[in-house]
Residue frames as qw, qx, qy, qz and C-alpha x, y, z in Angstrom:
[[0.229, -0.520, -0.287, 0.771, 15.70, 87.18, -20.42],
 [0.112, 0.413, 0.521, 0.738, 13.18, 89.21, -22.37],
 [0.020, 0.215, 0.442, -0.871, 11.77, 92.29, -20.56],
 [0.395, -0.003, -0.337, -0.854, 8.93, 92.59, -23.10],
 [0.542, -0.213, -0.787, -0.203, 7.38, 89.40, -21.68],
 [0.081, -0.020, -0.665, 0.742, 7.04, 90.81, -18.14],
 [0.399, 0.191, 0.397, -0.804, 3.50, 90.52, -16.80],
 [0.644, 0.240, -0.411, -0.599, 2.32, 88.22, -19.59],
 [0.897, -0.141, 0.341, -0.244, 1.06, 84.61, -19.40],
 [0.338, 0.633, -0.683, -0.135, 4.20, 82.66, -20.29],
 [0.947, -0.158, 0.254, -0.120, 4.59, 78.88, -20.52],
 [0.046, 0.634, -0.747, -0.195, 7.94, 77.15, -20.99],
 [0.929, 0.155, -0.127, -0.312, 7.74, 73.86, -22.87],
 [0.775, -0.375, 0.492, 0.130, 9.64, 70.63, -22.33],
 [0.255, -0.343, 0.729, 0.535, 12.06, 69.06, -24.79],
 [0.059, 0.178, 0.816, 0.546, 10.57, 68.94, -28.27],
 [0.351, -0.115, -0.023, -0.929, 7.68, 71.13, -27.06],
 [0.321, -0.202, -0.923, -0.073, 5.90, 68.18, -25.46],
 [0.398, -0.715, -0.573, -0.033, 4.26, 69.77, -22.42],
 [0.103, -0.862, 0.099, -0.486, 4.26, 72.77, -20.08],
 [0.752, -0.126, -0.479, 0.436, 7.06, 72.57, -17.50],
 [0.291, -0.285, -0.324, 0.854, 7.04, 76.14, -16.12],
 [0.022, 0.760, 0.543, 0.356, 4.43, 78.90, -15.92],
 [0.096, 0.286, -0.207, 0.931, 4.43, 82.57, -15.05],
 [0.140, 0.256, 0.661, -0.691, 2.04, 83.82, -12.37],
 [0.470, 0.323, -0.086, -0.817, -0.27, 85.12, -15.12],
 [0.496, 0.145, -0.774, -0.366, -0.33, 81.71, -16.83],
 [0.137, -0.131, -0.911, 0.367, -1.21, 80.02, -13.54],
 [0.286, 0.306, 0.378, -0.826, -4.06, 82.50, -13.09],
 [0.519, 0.247, -0.440, -0.690, -5.39, 81.46, -16.51],
 [0.858, -0.104, 0.352, -0.358, -5.66, 77.90, -15.19],
 [0.693, 0.502, -0.511, -0.076, -2.97, 76.27, -17.34],
 [0.886, -0.440, 0.144, -0.037, -1.93, 73.08, -15.46],
 [0.170, -0.680, 0.695, 0.160, 1.67, 72.00, -14.97],
 [0.372, -0.126, 0.903, 0.172, 2.57, 69.16, -17.35],
 [0.613, 0.563, 0.373, -0.410, -0.29, 70.01, -19.71],
 [0.647, 0.187, 0.554, 0.490, 0.35, 68.78, -23.30],
 [0.086, -0.365, 0.196, 0.906, 1.27, 71.65, -25.61],
 [0.063, -0.191, -0.735, -0.647, -1.06, 70.51, -28.40],
 [0.237, -0.667, -0.706, 0.002, -3.99, 70.87, -25.97],
 [0.300, -0.595, -0.258, 0.699, -2.78, 74.04, -24.26],
 [0.125, -0.156, 0.339, 0.919, -2.36, 76.05, -27.47],
 [0.196, -0.414, -0.705, -0.542, -5.99, 75.28, -28.38],
 [0.413, -0.671, -0.607, 0.101, -7.53, 75.75, -24.93],
 [0.327, -0.810, -0.100, 0.477, -5.38, 78.75, -23.93],
 [0.643, 0.548, 0.248, 0.474, -4.52, 80.50, -27.22],
 [0.000, 0.962, -0.022, 0.271, -3.72, 83.82, -25.51],
 [0.699, -0.622, 0.262, 0.236, -0.77, 82.41, -23.57],
 [0.378, 0.790, -0.476, -0.083, 2.76, 82.72, -24.93],
 [0.971, -0.155, 0.169, 0.061, 4.58, 79.41, -25.38],
 [0.147, 0.841, -0.519, -0.038, 8.39, 79.28, -25.41],
 [0.923, 0.143, -0.339, 0.111, 10.63, 76.32, -26.23],
 [0.653, -0.725, 0.176, 0.132, 13.11, 75.51, -23.48],
 [0.573, 0.661, -0.416, 0.248, 16.87, 75.85, -23.88],
 [0.858, -0.468, -0.156, 0.142, 18.53, 73.66, -21.28],
 [0.677, 0.180, -0.122, 0.703, 22.01, 75.01, -22.01],
 [0.002, -0.577, 0.033, -0.816, 20.97, 78.59, -21.31],
 [0.687, -0.615, -0.178, -0.344, 18.95, 77.47, -18.30],
 [0.870, -0.250, -0.207, 0.370, 21.95, 75.69, -16.76],
 [0.461, 0.328, -0.107, 0.817, 24.20, 78.71, -17.36],
 [0.272, -0.629, -0.031, -0.727, 21.76, 81.11, -15.69],
 [0.830, -0.498, -0.226, -0.111, 21.19, 78.66, -12.83],
 [0.788, -0.042, -0.232, 0.569, 24.94, 78.40, -12.14],
 [0.203, 0.449, -0.087, 0.866, 25.28, 82.20, -12.06],
 [0.528, -0.623, -0.104, -0.567, 22.39, 82.54, -9.61],
 [0.891, -0.370, -0.235, 0.118, 23.74, 79.77, -7.35],
 [0.622, 0.167, -0.210, 0.735, 27.19, 81.42, -7.35],
 [0.097, -0.570, 0.028, -0.815, 25.60, 84.72, -6.31],
 [0.742, -0.564, -0.177, -0.317, 23.68, 83.05, -3.45],
 [0.880, -0.169, -0.253, 0.364, 26.87, 81.41, -2.21],
 [0.311, 0.500, -0.206, 0.782, 28.45, 84.84, -1.76],
 [0.399, -0.579, 0.108, -0.702, 26.18, 85.34, 1.26],
 [0.777, -0.411, 0.372, -0.297, 26.56, 82.02, 3.08],
 [0.134, 0.457, -0.870, -0.125, 28.87, 79.03, 3.07],
 [0.306, 0.139, 0.917, -0.215, 25.87, 76.79, 3.79],
 [0.542, 0.355, -0.167, -0.744, 23.86, 76.59, 0.59],
 [0.509, 0.071, 0.858, 0.002, 21.97, 73.46, -0.46],
 [0.333, 0.271, -0.488, -0.760, 21.30, 73.35, -4.21],
 [0.612, 0.131, 0.668, -0.403, 18.01, 71.44, -4.26],
 [0.679, 0.484, 0.530, 0.150, 17.39, 71.50, -8.02],
 [0.495, 0.295, 0.294, 0.763, 18.38, 73.46, -11.11],
 [0.037, -0.595, -0.180, -0.783, 16.14, 76.36, -10.04],
 [0.618, -0.719, -0.131, -0.292, 15.86, 76.00, -6.25],
 [0.537, 0.248, -0.583, 0.556, 18.26, 76.32, -3.35],
 [0.576, -0.766, -0.286, -0.005, 18.13, 76.61, 0.44],
 [0.382, 0.530, -0.356, 0.668, 20.43, 79.04, 2.27],
 [0.593, -0.549, -0.491, 0.326, 21.15, 79.08, 6.01],
 [0.117, 0.737, -0.016, 0.665, 21.02, 82.69, 7.27],
 [0.688, -0.577, -0.392, 0.200, 21.65, 81.88, 10.96],
 [0.560, -0.428, -0.056, 0.707, 24.73, 84.11, 11.22],
 [0.344, 0.699, 0.363, 0.511, 23.49, 86.84, 8.88],
 [0.238, -0.962, -0.110, -0.078, 23.42, 89.61, 11.47],
 [0.624, -0.623, 0.282, 0.379, 27.04, 88.97, 12.50],
 [0.641, 0.041, 0.502, 0.579, 28.48, 88.33, 9.03],
 [0.277, 0.494, 0.475, 0.674, 26.60, 90.97, 7.02],
 [0.083, -0.191, -0.328, 0.921, 25.56, 93.50, 9.67],
 [0.449, -0.037, -0.231, -0.862, 21.91, 93.26, 8.62],
 [0.659, 0.013, 0.576, -0.483, 18.77, 91.29, 9.35],
 [0.423, 0.110, 0.861, 0.261, 17.74, 88.21, 7.32],
 [0.381, 0.769, 0.485, -0.166, 14.87, 90.29, 5.85],
 [0.099, 0.887, -0.229, -0.389, 17.28, 92.95, 4.62],
 [0.304, -0.417, 0.771, 0.373, 19.64, 90.32, 3.22],
 [0.484, 0.336, 0.792, 0.161, 17.08, 88.45, 1.11],
 [0.318, 0.892, 0.231, -0.223, 15.91, 91.79, -0.31],
 [0.075, -0.779, 0.486, 0.389, 19.55, 92.53, -1.21],
 [0.440, -0.110, 0.845, 0.283, 20.05, 89.10, -2.80],
 [0.475, 0.628, 0.617, -0.012, 16.90, 89.48, -4.89],
 [0.178, 0.937, -0.020, -0.300, 17.93, 93.00, -5.99],
 [0.188, -0.646, 0.633, 0.383, 21.48, 91.98, -6.98],
 [0.500, 0.130, 0.828, 0.218, 20.31, 88.90, -8.93],
 [0.414, 0.795, 0.435, -0.086, 17.91, 91.13, -10.86],
 [0.081, 0.935, -0.196, -0.284, 20.52, 93.83, -11.55],
 [0.217, -0.600, 0.714, 0.289, 23.48, 91.55, -12.34],
 [0.293, 0.009, 0.929, 0.225, 21.80, 88.56, -14.02],
 [0.335, 0.042, -0.352, -0.873, 18.49, 90.03, -15.13],
 [0.443, -0.254, -0.839, -0.187, 16.30, 87.40, -13.47],
 [0.504, -0.459, 0.173, -0.711, 13.43, 87.93, -11.02],
 [0.420, 0.001, -0.891, 0.171, 13.56, 85.36, -8.24],
 [0.626, -0.586, -0.160, -0.489, 11.10, 84.51, -5.47],
 [0.334, 0.271, -0.748, 0.505, 12.44, 83.99, -1.95],
 [0.683, -0.582, -0.321, -0.303, 10.72, 82.53, 1.09],
 [0.154, 0.456, -0.629, 0.610, 12.09, 83.22, 4.58],
 [0.795, -0.425, -0.160, -0.403, 11.07, 80.93, 7.44],
 [0.509, -0.632, 0.552, -0.190, 12.41, 78.97, 10.46],
 [0.680, -0.120, 0.717, 0.095, 12.55, 75.61, 8.59],
 [0.079, -0.176, 0.723, 0.664, 13.07, 74.34, 5.05],
 [0.092, 0.470, 0.867, 0.134, 9.50, 73.06, 4.78],
 [0.025, 0.828, 0.398, -0.396, 8.05, 76.43, 5.78],
 [0.110, -0.584, 0.342, 0.728, 10.55, 78.28, 3.58],
 [0.158, 0.103, 0.836, 0.515, 9.46, 76.17, 0.58],
 [0.058, 0.704, 0.707, -0.018, 5.83, 77.09, 1.24],
 [0.103, -0.799, -0.105, 0.583, 6.78, 80.75, 1.73],
 [0.181, -0.325, 0.563, 0.738, 8.64, 80.80, -1.60],
 [0.125, 0.407, 0.829, 0.362, 5.53, 79.48, -3.36],
 [0.033, -0.838, -0.480, 0.258, 3.48, 82.27, -1.80],
 [0.179, -0.649, 0.219, 0.707, 6.12, 84.79, -2.89],
 [0.215, 0.000, 0.759, 0.614, 5.95, 83.33, -6.40],
 [0.022, 0.589, 0.770, 0.243, 2.18, 83.77, -6.47],
 [0.033, 0.506, 0.081, 0.858, 2.30, 87.38, -5.26],
 [0.555, -0.662, -0.503, -0.033, 0.79, 86.73, -1.81],
 [0.229, 0.382, -0.344, 0.827, 1.40, 89.37, 0.86],
 [0.531, -0.591, -0.574, -0.197, -0.67, 88.45, 3.90],
 [0.622, -0.667, -0.294, 0.288, 1.19, 89.30, 7.10],
 [0.460, -0.438, 0.115, 0.764, 3.62, 91.92, 5.81],
 [0.407, 0.844, 0.339, -0.086, 2.05, 94.68, 3.76],
 [0.063, 0.934, -0.281, -0.212, 5.35, 96.54, 3.38],
 [0.654, -0.287, 0.626, 0.312, 7.39, 93.50, 2.27],
 [0.202, 0.499, -0.505, -0.674, 8.70, 93.76, -1.35],
 [0.871, 0.295, -0.006, -0.393, 6.97, 91.77, -4.09],
 [0.757, 0.412, -0.504, 0.048, 8.56, 88.36, -4.70],
 [0.218, 0.275, -0.768, 0.536, 9.61, 87.95, -1.06],
 [0.690, -0.483, -0.257, -0.473, 7.55, 86.29, 1.65],
 [0.127, 0.362, -0.762, 0.522, 8.29, 85.62, 5.29],
 [0.733, -0.461, -0.438, -0.241, 6.70, 83.22, 7.75],
 [0.044, -0.572, 0.561, -0.596, 7.60, 84.27, 11.27],
 [0.214, -0.030, -0.930, 0.299, 7.49, 81.93, 14.25],
 [0.221, 0.254, 0.563, -0.755, 4.55, 83.81, 15.74],
 [0.548, 0.347, -0.127, -0.750, 2.57, 83.59, 12.48],
 [0.046, 0.181, -0.957, -0.220, 3.00, 79.88, 11.80],
 [0.274, 0.335, 0.848, -0.306, -0.43, 78.82, 13.05],
 [0.419, 0.653, 0.167, -0.609, -2.26, 81.43, 10.93],
 [0.256, 0.518, -0.648, -0.497, -0.25, 80.38, 7.87],
 [0.040, -0.059, 0.996, 0.057, -0.95, 76.68, 8.36],
 [0.377, 0.449, 0.653, -0.479, -4.66, 77.31, 8.78],
 [0.487, 0.708, -0.023, -0.511, -4.70, 78.83, 5.28],
 [0.080, 0.514, -0.787, -0.333, -2.36, 76.24, 3.69],
 [0.905, 0.132, -0.128, -0.383, -4.00, 73.45, 1.70],
 [0.772, -0.398, 0.493, 0.056, -2.50, 70.13, 2.71],
 [0.848, 0.361, 0.295, 0.251, -1.68, 69.23, -0.92],
 [0.327, 0.901, -0.121, 0.258, 0.40, 72.41, -1.25],
 [0.516, -0.760, 0.396, -0.011, 2.88, 71.32, 1.41],
 [0.436, 0.604, -0.666, -0.022, 6.30, 70.09, 0.28],
 [0.019, -0.283, 0.924, -0.257, 6.62, 66.40, 1.18],
 [0.646, 0.132, 0.484, -0.575, 2.95, 65.46, 1.16],
 [0.008, -0.166, 0.868, 0.467, 2.68, 64.20, -2.42],
 [0.536, -0.069, -0.443, -0.715, -0.34, 62.80, -4.25],
 [0.577, -0.194, -0.793, -0.010, -0.78, 59.56, -2.30],
 [0.270, -0.248, -0.622, 0.692, -0.55, 61.21, 1.11],
 [0.227, 0.023, -0.033, -0.973, -2.78, 64.04, -0.09],
 [0.595, -0.185, -0.584, -0.520, -5.51, 61.54, -0.97],
 [0.513, -0.233, -0.757, 0.331, -5.02, 59.84, 2.40],
 [0.079, -0.137, -0.382, 0.910, -5.41, 63.17, 4.21],
 [0.402, -0.059, -0.246, -0.880, -8.55, 64.09, 2.30],
 [0.595, -0.225, -0.736, -0.233, -10.11, 60.73, 3.15],
 [0.460, -0.391, -0.633, 0.485, -9.69, 61.64, 6.82],
 [0.039, -0.924, -0.339, -0.174, -11.02, 65.20, 6.22],
 [0.526, -0.555, 0.065, 0.641, -7.56, 66.68, 6.81],
 [0.466, 0.810, 0.303, 0.187, -7.75, 69.72, 4.54],
 [0.102, 0.946, -0.214, 0.223, -5.10, 72.12, 5.87],
 [0.537, 0.384, -0.598, 0.454, -1.54, 71.93, 7.17],
 [0.287, -0.407, 0.487, -0.718, -2.87, 72.96, 10.58],
 [0.906, -0.110, -0.021, -0.409, -5.28, 69.99, 10.52],
 [0.827, 0.270, -0.455, 0.190, -2.23, 67.78, 9.90],
 [0.228, 0.450, -0.571, 0.648, -0.31, 69.32, 12.82],
 [0.571, -0.346, 0.336, -0.664, -3.16, 68.50, 15.23],
 [0.887, 0.048, -0.412, -0.202, -2.97, 64.79, 14.37],
 [0.785, -0.545, 0.293, -0.033, -1.74, 62.31, 16.96],
 [0.017, 0.695, -0.692, -0.196, 1.92, 61.34, 16.49],
 [0.510, -0.089, 0.855, -0.019, 1.10, 57.63, 16.60],
 [0.660, 0.608, 0.401, -0.186, -1.35, 58.03, 13.67],
 [0.336, 0.862, -0.315, -0.209, 1.23, 59.93, 11.63],
 [0.214, -0.536, 0.811, 0.094, 3.96, 57.37, 12.36],
 [0.635, 0.157, 0.750, -0.103, 1.66, 54.48, 11.43],
 [0.616, 0.696, 0.361, -0.085, 0.59, 56.02, 8.12],
 [0.429, 0.884, -0.148, 0.108, 3.68, 58.03, 7.10],
 [0.855, -0.001, -0.229, 0.466, 6.57, 56.79, 9.21],
 [0.506, -0.476, -0.126, 0.708, 9.38, 58.95, 10.57],
 [0.238, 0.216, 0.352, 0.879, 9.19, 61.24, 7.53],
 [0.252, -0.702, -0.516, -0.421, 5.67, 62.21, 8.57],
 [0.560, -0.706, -0.293, 0.320, 6.76, 63.05, 12.11],
 [0.475, -0.194, 0.134, 0.848, 9.66, 65.13, 10.79],
 [0.063, 0.472, 0.473, 0.741, 7.26, 66.95, 8.47],
 [0.393, -0.792, -0.454, -0.109, 4.97, 67.82, 11.38],
 [0.574, -0.565, -0.113, 0.582, 7.89, 69.19, 13.40],
 [0.367, 0.053, 0.307, 0.876, 9.14, 71.26, 10.48],
 [0.100, -0.640, -0.510, -0.566, 5.67, 72.73, 9.92],
 [0.498, -0.804, -0.320, 0.053, 5.59, 73.73, 13.59],
 [0.075, 0.946, -0.239, 0.207, 8.92, 75.55, 13.24],
 [0.676, -0.561, 0.472, 0.073, 11.28, 72.87, 14.59],
 [0.385, 0.659, -0.587, -0.270, 14.25, 72.02, 12.35],
 [0.866, -0.120, 0.481, -0.058, 14.41, 68.34, 11.42],
 [0.784, 0.412, 0.299, 0.355, 15.95, 68.72, 7.98],
 [0.263, -0.787, 0.104, 0.548, 18.80, 71.26, 8.26],
 [0.536, 0.815, -0.180, -0.127, 20.34, 73.00, 5.27],
 [0.778, -0.328, 0.436, 0.312, 23.27, 70.89, 4.05],
 [0.295, 0.784, -0.377, -0.396, 25.89, 71.85, 1.48],
 [0.420, -0.247, 0.856, 0.171, 26.87, 68.19, 1.04],
 [0.555, 0.325, -0.434, -0.631, 26.11, 67.02, -2.49],
 [0.666, -0.070, 0.702, -0.244, 24.21, 63.74, -2.23],
 [0.039, 0.178, -0.823, -0.537, 24.57, 61.32, -5.13],
 [0.675, 0.033, -0.135, -0.724, 21.27, 60.32, -6.79],
 [0.615, -0.104, 0.750, -0.218, 19.65, 56.95, -6.13],
 [0.618, 0.394, 0.636, 0.243, 18.62, 56.65, -9.77],
 [0.023, -0.444, 0.266, 0.855, 19.04, 58.74, -12.92],
 [0.496, 0.540, 0.680, 0.011, 16.29, 59.18, -15.47],
 [0.019, 0.354, -0.325, -0.877, 16.31, 60.95, -18.82],
 [0.339, 0.496, 0.793, 0.099, 13.15, 61.21, -20.88],
 [0.091, 0.314, -0.134, -0.936, 11.47, 63.56, -23.32],
 [0.587, 0.550, 0.508, -0.309, 8.16, 63.89, -25.11],
 [0.484, 0.192, 0.569, 0.636, 8.41, 63.70, -28.89],
 [0.078, 0.236, -0.097, -0.964, 7.73, 66.89, -30.85],
 [0.675, 0.085, -0.267, -0.683, 5.06, 64.97, -32.76],
 [0.854, -0.136, 0.437, -0.246, 3.58, 61.53, -32.09],
 [0.203, 0.546, -0.763, -0.280, 5.78, 58.78, -33.55],
 [0.943, 0.024, 0.176, -0.283, 5.19, 55.25, -34.79],
 [0.729, 0.550, -0.402, 0.074, 8.35, 54.39, -36.76],
 [0.899, -0.389, -0.078, 0.184, 10.54, 51.96, -34.83],
 [0.714, 0.158, -0.042, 0.681, 13.92, 53.19, -36.08],
 [0.041, 0.698, 0.029, 0.714, 13.02, 56.84, -35.62],
 [0.644, -0.712, -0.005, -0.280, 12.08, 56.25, -31.97],
 [0.927, -0.207, -0.049, 0.308, 15.05, 53.95, -31.38],
 [0.547, 0.494, -0.085, 0.671, 17.49, 56.62, -32.60],
 [0.270, -0.814, 0.064, -0.510, 16.55, 58.79, -29.60],
 [0.889, -0.415, -0.143, 0.129, 18.04, 56.23, -27.21],
 [0.698, 0.249, -0.160, 0.652, 21.60, 57.40, -27.96],
 [0.003, -0.648, 0.099, -0.755, 20.97, 60.91, -26.64],
 [0.695, -0.617, -0.011, -0.370, 19.37, 59.71, -23.40],
 [0.937, -0.195, -0.136, 0.257, 22.03, 57.10, -22.63],
 [0.533, 0.395, -0.188, 0.724, 24.86, 59.59, -23.15],
 [0.240, -0.671, 0.105, -0.693, 23.25, 62.12, -20.78],
 [0.860, -0.479, -0.048, -0.173, 22.76, 59.37, -18.18],
 [0.891, 0.019, -0.151, 0.427, 26.30, 58.01, -18.48],
 [0.303, 0.566, -0.174, 0.747, 27.80, 61.49, -18.28],
 [0.480, -0.663, 0.117, -0.562, 25.92, 62.13, -15.03],
 [0.953, -0.279, -0.107, 0.055, 26.96, 58.75, -13.65],
 [0.728, 0.233, -0.186, 0.617, 30.60, 59.63, -14.28],
 [0.038, -0.700, 0.115, -0.704, 30.12, 63.07, -12.73],
 [0.659, -0.586, 0.208, -0.423, 29.13, 61.40, -9.44],
 [0.101, 0.459, -0.879, 0.081, 31.63, 58.52, -9.85],
 [0.693, 0.021, 0.552, -0.463, 28.78, 56.03, -10.00],
 [0.178, 0.132, -0.865, -0.450, 27.92, 52.93, -11.99],
 [0.707, -0.022, 0.071, -0.703, 24.49, 51.40, -12.62],
 [0.383, -0.143, 0.909, -0.078, 23.58, 47.80, -11.91],
 [0.363, 0.439, 0.809, 0.142, 20.63, 47.81, -14.29],
 [0.087, 0.153, -0.233, -0.956, 18.84, 49.92, -16.89],
 [0.339, 0.523, 0.745, -0.237, 15.12, 50.36, -17.56],
 [0.009, -0.005, -0.452, -0.892, 13.54, 51.63, -20.79],
 [0.279, 0.520, 0.713, -0.378, 9.95, 52.83, -21.03],
 [0.026, 0.201, 0.544, 0.814, 7.72, 53.89, -23.91],
 [0.240, 0.416, 0.550, -0.684, 4.62, 56.00, -23.34],
 [0.245, 0.425, 0.757, 0.431, 1.81, 55.58, -25.84],
 [0.078, -0.380, -0.254, -0.886, -0.48, 58.32, -27.11],
 [0.595, -0.580, -0.380, -0.407, -3.13, 57.22, -24.58],
 [0.242, -0.722, 0.480, -0.436, -0.47, 57.42, -21.79],
 [0.986, -0.165, 0.020, -0.031, -0.20, 53.62, -21.46],
 [0.073, -0.799, 0.596, 0.021, 3.39, 52.81, -20.41],
 [0.975, 0.142, -0.164, 0.054, 5.40, 49.84, -21.73],
 [0.100, -0.828, 0.527, -0.161, 8.64, 49.05, -19.90],
 [0.977, -0.056, -0.157, 0.135, 11.30, 46.43, -19.23],
 [0.178, -0.883, 0.433, -0.038, 14.75, 46.32, -17.69],
 [0.876, 0.259, -0.353, 0.204, 18.05, 44.46, -17.93],
 [0.625, -0.742, 0.208, 0.123, 20.59, 43.76, -15.20],
 [0.416, 0.761, -0.497, 0.033, 24.22, 44.29, -16.22],
 [0.888, -0.008, -0.396, 0.232, 26.74, 41.50, -15.61],
 [0.511, -0.246, -0.300, 0.767, 28.90, 44.13, -13.92],
 [0.016, 0.851, 0.319, -0.417, 27.88, 47.73, -13.03],
 [0.536, 0.347, 0.390, 0.663, 28.30, 50.11, -15.99],
 [0.042, 0.815, 0.178, -0.550, 28.58, 53.80, -16.89],
 [0.248, -0.233, 0.625, 0.702, 29.64, 53.33, -20.51],
 [0.521, 0.414, -0.056, -0.745, 27.49, 54.53, -23.39],
 [0.385, 0.271, -0.805, -0.360, 28.32, 51.43, -25.42],
 [0.110, -0.124, -0.961, 0.222, 26.97, 49.03, -22.79],
 [0.278, 0.389, 0.480, -0.735, 23.98, 51.24, -21.99],
 [0.472, 0.392, -0.322, -0.721, 23.06, 51.55, -25.65],
 [0.318, 0.137, -0.914, -0.211, 23.40, 47.84, -26.29],
 [0.001, -0.254, -0.882, 0.397, 21.18, 46.95, -23.32],
 [0.315, 0.436, 0.269, -0.799, 18.66, 49.72, -24.09],
 [0.421, 0.289, -0.573, -0.641, 18.31, 48.58, -27.72],
 [0.239, -0.054, -0.969, -0.023, 17.57, 45.04, -26.55],
 [0.111, 0.379, 0.692, -0.605, 14.94, 46.26, -24.09],
 [0.348, 0.400, -0.086, -0.844, 13.37, 48.53, -26.69],
 [0.362, 0.146, -0.785, -0.482, 12.94, 45.61, -29.09],
 [0.162, -0.223, -0.944, 0.181, 10.99, 43.71, -26.42],
 [0.083, 0.517, 0.571, -0.632, 8.52, 46.52, -25.60],
 [0.198, 0.303, -0.307, -0.880, 7.94, 48.20, -28.97],
 [0.512, 0.400, 0.738, -0.183, 4.52, 47.37, -30.46],
 [0.206, 0.092, 0.610, 0.760, 4.18, 47.63, -34.23],
 [0.087, -0.567, -0.611, -0.546, 1.54, 50.14, -35.30],
 [0.369, -0.735, -0.466, 0.324, 1.17, 51.81, -31.90],
 [0.203, 0.806, 0.031, 0.555, 1.46, 55.59, -31.59],
 [0.668, -0.349, -0.368, 0.545, 3.98, 56.90, -29.04],
 [0.048, -0.968, -0.104, -0.223, 4.41, 60.24, -27.27],
 [0.147, -0.853, 0.466, -0.182, 7.66, 59.77, -25.29],
 [0.889, 0.096, -0.399, 0.203, 10.60, 57.53, -24.45],
 [0.308, -0.836, 0.357, -0.282, 12.69, 57.37, -21.30],
 [0.766, 0.178, -0.556, 0.268, 15.66, 55.54, -19.83],
 [0.543, -0.765, 0.178, -0.295, 16.41, 55.01, -16.13],
 [0.492, 0.383, -0.706, 0.335, 19.71, 53.93, -14.56],
 [0.755, -0.549, -0.061, -0.354, 19.00, 51.87, -11.42],
 [0.917, -0.340, -0.038, 0.205, 20.88, 50.19, -8.54],
 [0.347, 0.832, -0.264, 0.342, 23.61, 52.83, -8.49],
 [0.835, -0.451, -0.052, 0.311, 26.90, 52.13, -6.70],
 [0.115, -0.895, 0.348, 0.254, 30.13, 54.11, -6.20],
 [0.691, 0.584, -0.423, -0.056, 32.75, 53.13, -8.78],
 [0.110, 0.551, -0.771, 0.299, 35.26, 52.06, -6.12],
 [0.592, -0.136, 0.660, -0.442, 32.75, 49.54, -4.72],
 [0.853, 0.390, -0.024, -0.346, 32.22, 47.79, -8.06],
 [0.561, -0.392, 0.697, 0.214, 34.26, 44.61, -8.40],
 [0.663, 0.590, -0.276, -0.368, 35.35, 43.61, -11.90],
 [0.913, -0.135, 0.361, 0.135, 36.56, 40.12, -12.83],
 [0.405, -0.458, 0.523, 0.594, 39.78, 39.65, -14.79],
 [0.420, 0.338, 0.724, 0.429, 37.97, 38.79, -18.04],
 [0.123, 0.882, 0.439, 0.121, 36.05, 42.08, -17.98],
 [0.420, -0.707, -0.014, 0.569, 38.88, 44.30, -16.76],
 [0.378, -0.101, 0.463, 0.795, 40.52, 45.01, -20.13],
 [0.065, 0.592, 0.634, 0.493, 37.20, 45.83, -21.85],
 [0.294, -0.856, -0.394, 0.158, 36.20, 48.05, -18.93],
 [0.440, -0.537, 0.122, 0.709, 39.49, 50.00, -19.02],
 [0.270, 0.171, 0.553, 0.769, 39.12, 50.68, -22.76],
 [0.093, -0.728, -0.593, -0.332, 35.57, 51.93, -22.32],
 [0.395, -0.785, -0.243, 0.411, 36.59, 54.17, -19.40],
 [0.388, -0.288, 0.297, 0.824, 39.30, 55.79, -21.54],
 [0.110, 0.408, 0.633, 0.649, 36.81, 56.32, -24.37],
 [0.239, -0.806, -0.539, -0.044, 34.21, 57.85, -22.02],
 [0.418, -0.683, -0.077, 0.593, 36.70, 60.22, -20.39],
 [0.315, -0.054, 0.445, 0.836, 37.96, 61.33, -23.80],
 [0.018, -0.617, -0.655, -0.436, 34.35, 61.97, -24.87],
 [0.332, -0.829, -0.383, 0.237, 33.72, 64.09, -21.76],
 [0.412, -0.492, 0.142, 0.754, 36.87, 66.15, -22.36],
 [0.220, 0.215, 0.575, 0.758, 35.96, 66.78, -26.01],
 [0.137, -0.758, -0.589, -0.246, 32.52, 68.02, -24.98],
 [0.402, -0.752, -0.199, 0.484, 34.04, 70.32, -22.37],
 [0.353, -0.341, 0.328, 0.807, 36.31, 71.82, -25.02],
 [0.007, 0.037, 0.608, 0.793, 34.10, 71.86, -28.12],
 [0.520, 0.010, 0.102, -0.848, 30.55, 71.68, -26.73],
 [0.649, 0.091, 0.689, -0.308, 27.77, 69.11, -26.65],
 [0.802, 0.497, 0.283, -0.174, 26.96, 66.81, -29.56],
 [0.105, 0.754, -0.577, -0.295, 30.55, 66.96, -30.81],
 [0.096, 0.220, -0.961, -0.139, 30.46, 63.13, -30.87],
 [0.787, -0.013, 0.138, -0.601, 27.68, 60.61, -31.33],
 [0.497, -0.150, 0.853, 0.044, 27.56, 56.84, -31.27],
 [0.428, 0.255, -0.566, -0.657, 26.94, 55.32, -34.66],
 [0.909, -0.035, 0.013, -0.416, 24.78, 52.30, -35.35],
 [0.107, 0.480, -0.870, 0.031, 26.36, 49.01, -34.51]]
């Protein structure tokens, strides 16, 4: 929160300043791509301001914003660390104001109490609201000249006009593969997509494609849900601050990733059936391998042991690497994981150790403990 940076081209960098993970409107206007390597960006766009990320501060601010949003509705779906959907169906009754007035109030209070400017999209469905929020973020103000900056509304009667101006690749849920498919059939806008025959959409995109079409036309198929859904996989990765070649130096990073994964597994009361490790070379070639656990795990000791073994099989002597990542796969609820008698004692000891670790971090902060070499 630095008011002196307002209106300037700002880029936030990933862990170890690897690449650009967030951009201000001014930085987007300069043409700085998302995910662009920092070492290239600082040369090609020297007038931009580059800031190292601080995940701890980011999480704290995110939690405060989400708590503020939840004051206005009991149906809030936290989609990611910096995005949420809120159902305003009963706004007029509960808050004696229109949805338009309420989102303006939410934006104002977040700015005054937390010091953060947020962008809010208001629309009949989540898909349209996501698109509206992107337009608000980019300063668009097409159908409502008197609407405050940072807010954008798509009304039911304006949907067709909006979709005619919406590039198909800018729609939430399309993705790169579907975007290429659409372009090959000369489908350039969201409105082009909505004129497609349902049978074609179902054949090429399945039920998700049909739901997307309905949502774009203003029909709710994906309602706002406050239910927290457990992840299907958990990945932790980071670009290195500088390119690395030394085996032990790269291998030492595994401990941090496995702890973050295991902590999240325990948060959702999950265990992983297998773990995958990948190394990305300087030329973006990816080397990877995975191991299946004998029994599902969420212990740092078992994750580290398996990850070290995988790493030894994929590391190439003399190669230059830019990042390392670990993925927990085949996740299952803890209470569905059967443990044989021979593994039960070991598992109980590791569970006690993990819970003690979590409590120490809650009390004394992160990095209070680390696994040593073994």
